N, C-alpha and C positions, 0 to 999 in steps of 0.2 A: 454564382448567384442562383438562388432557388426562389421561384415565384409560385405562390399559391393563388389560384383564381377561382372564386365562386365555388368553393369546395363544400360539398355536403357528404355526410356519411350516416346511413340509417341502418339499424338493426330491428328486424320485425316491425317495420313501419314507424319506428321511433327515430327521430332525428337526433343523433348524438353530436354531430357537427353541423352547423348552420351557416352557410354562406361565408366561409372563412376566406379572407383576402390578406395576404401578407407577402413581404419580400424579405429574404434573408441574405445579407450582403457578404461578399468576399472579405477576408481579412478581419472579420469581427466575430466576437462571441455573441451569438443570437440566442436569447433565452426564451423558453416557453414556460410560463408559470401558471398556477391555478390549483385550487384545492382538489382533493381526491374526487374522482367522478366528474370533473369538469369537462373532460374530453381531450386533454392535452396528450395523453398517451396514445389515444386513437389517432390524433393528428400526426404524431411522430410516426406511427406505424403506417399511415397512409403515405407519408412523405418518402419513407424508405422502401415501400412496396410490400410490406407485410399484410396490408389490407388494401382492397381496391375501393377507391371512393365511389359513392353512389353517382355523383355528378361532380364536374369541376375539373380543372387542369392543374398539373404539377409540372412546372418547367425548370429543367436543369440547364442553365445557360441557354435558354430558348428551346430546348428539346422537351417535348410533351411526354413525360414519363408515364402518365396515367393512360395514354393512348397507345403505348408501345406494345409489341408482341413479346413473347418470352425471350427470344434471342437478343432483341434490342435492349430489354431490361437487364439482361446478364451483363452486357457491355457497360451499362451505367453503374451496376453494382460493383464492378471492378474499380470504379473511381471513388467508392465509398469506404470510409473507415468507421468502425463501430466500437464504442466503449459501453459495456453493459453494466447494469447496476451492481451485479455481484462479481465483476471482473471476468467471470466465465473462462477461467484458465483451465487447461487440461492437467489434472492432478498427476497423471502418469508421465507427463513430459517435463523436461527441464525448462527453466526460464528461457534459454536460447531457442529450444525447440518450439515453445509456444509462440515466440515472435516470428520464427521461421514458417509457421504453419500456413499463413496466407501466401507467402512467397512460394512454398512448395505446391500449393493448390493452383495458383494463377500465374506464376512467372515461369518463363522458359529459360531463364538465366542459368548458367552453370552453377553447380553446388557451391563452389568457392565464392562466387559473386553473391549468392543468396546468404551465405554465412556472413560475409563482409557487411552486407546491408543490415542484417539482423543485429549484428554487433554495433553498427553505427547507431541504430535506433535505441538500443540499450544504453549506449554511452550518452545519447541525447537526453535520456531521463535519469542519468547518473546511476545506472544499475549494471554496468558492464561487469563489475566484480561478482555479481550474483548470477552470472549466466549459467553456471553448472548446478545451481540449487533448484529444488522443486518448489511449487507453489506453497505446499504445506510447511516449508522451512523459512518462509519470509512473512513479513507483517502484512496486514490488510492494505496499508498505504503503499507498500512496495508492490503488492499485487496489482493495485490500480495503475501504478506506473508502468508495470509490465504490459498491462492492457493497453496503455497509451502507445507504448512502443510497438506493439503488435498492430494497433490501428493505423499507424503511420508507415508501416513497413512497405506498403505498395505506393507510397507517396500520393495519397488520395486528394481529390479536389474538394471532397465533402466529408465532414466529420460529424458523427452523431453520438451524443453522449446522454445516456439515460440514467439520471440520478447518480452522477460520478462520485459524489461525496457521501453516498449512503453508507452508514456504518463506520464512518471515520471520525476521529476526534477533530475539534476545531482547528488545531494547528496544522494537522495533516491535510485537512480540507483546503486550507489556504494554499498549501504547496501544490495540491492537484489543480486548483483553480488557476494559479499563476502559470503552471506548466501548460495547461490547455490553451490559455490566453497567449502565451509566448509562441507556442507551436503554431497556433492559428495565424498569427501575424507573420511568423517566419516563412510559412509555406503558402500564405495567402489563401487559405482554405475558407470554405463556407462552413462554419461550425454552428450546429444547433444543439442546444442543451436543454433537456427536461429537468427541472429542479424545483425542490421545495425549500432549498437553502437560501435564506434571506441574506446571509453573508456573501453568497455568490452573486446574488442580485445586486447588492450595493458595491461589490468589489469588481466584477467583470462584466456587468450588464450593459454592454454597448448597444444592444438592441433588445428590447423586452416586449414580448407579446403576452398579455394576460387573457386567459380563456375563462369564461364564466358560463356554465350551463350550456356549453357547446358553441358559444358565440365569442368572437373577439371583442372583449369589452374595453381594452385600453392598449395603446402602443406608444412606446417612448424609450428613453434610456435612463441609466442610473442617476444622471444629473437632474432629470425631470421628475423622478418618482416621488421625491420629497415634497414637491409642491403640487403634486397631482390632486385634483378635486373629485376624482371618481370615487364615489362612496364605497362601491363594491371592492375596488382595488385597495382602498385604505383599510377596509375591514379585514382583508386578507393579509396584506403586508404588515400592518401595525397591530396585529392581534395580540402580540406579547406586550407586556408593560415596558420592556426595554425599548423596543422599536417605537412604541407610541410616545415615550418620553423624548426619544431622539427627534421624532417629527415635530413634537410640540416645541422643543428647543429651536429647531431649524425655523419653524414658522414664526416664532417669537423674534428671532434675530432678523429674519427676512423682513418682517413687517416694520421692525424698528428702524432698519437701515434703508427702507424705502421712503423717499421724501413724499410728503403729502402735497396733493395738487391744490 
């Protein structure tokens, strides 16, 4: 579990994040949503340690990451897995070598065991047959699956995903969402996802934090978002005609099925 307590982040005396309080739970897909410039990316960077909060605490299972020294933070980082927006694979390395990279960096296991672990992770994302290929030889969706395999190679406690569906078609996006959700439950990880994808919100949003102008504006899950009355959230989620019609249909059905007092 990751807890955020009274977190502020300022740049040049301007508050980008203002008194953020949130809890991200084990075994659930925790989503951070918000329009561009809302502060959600800054929040993610603070959580993983790429930015130092101005004030506030970030607790990893009770350990205050924000107050740690460099050596202590390195130990926590070994418990993290990262999936970047662009997959961020090494073009000069094979698929297998990409997945082995964190194992080679941080594991003292014999080479045979590292290879076995990398192949296990590739098999978990159904890409064992592509282990000898290079990133340029596989599709964007397959590259994201390689990135997932690499992210779980060290069996992390915490998984961070920055726009994992960026650049993917809707069908492939659903595959990636389902894979992240299944792996989160399988390994009981604390997974945090930054996303603009409303299909992800409605599909795997077990815990959703909506950030607006640096503040936590709303918190809930996918089952609550349809009936949410927060105007800012509704303007963001239901900006498209499709999602607006879905909400209108939901509200109409809900109101009709609710008995009058």
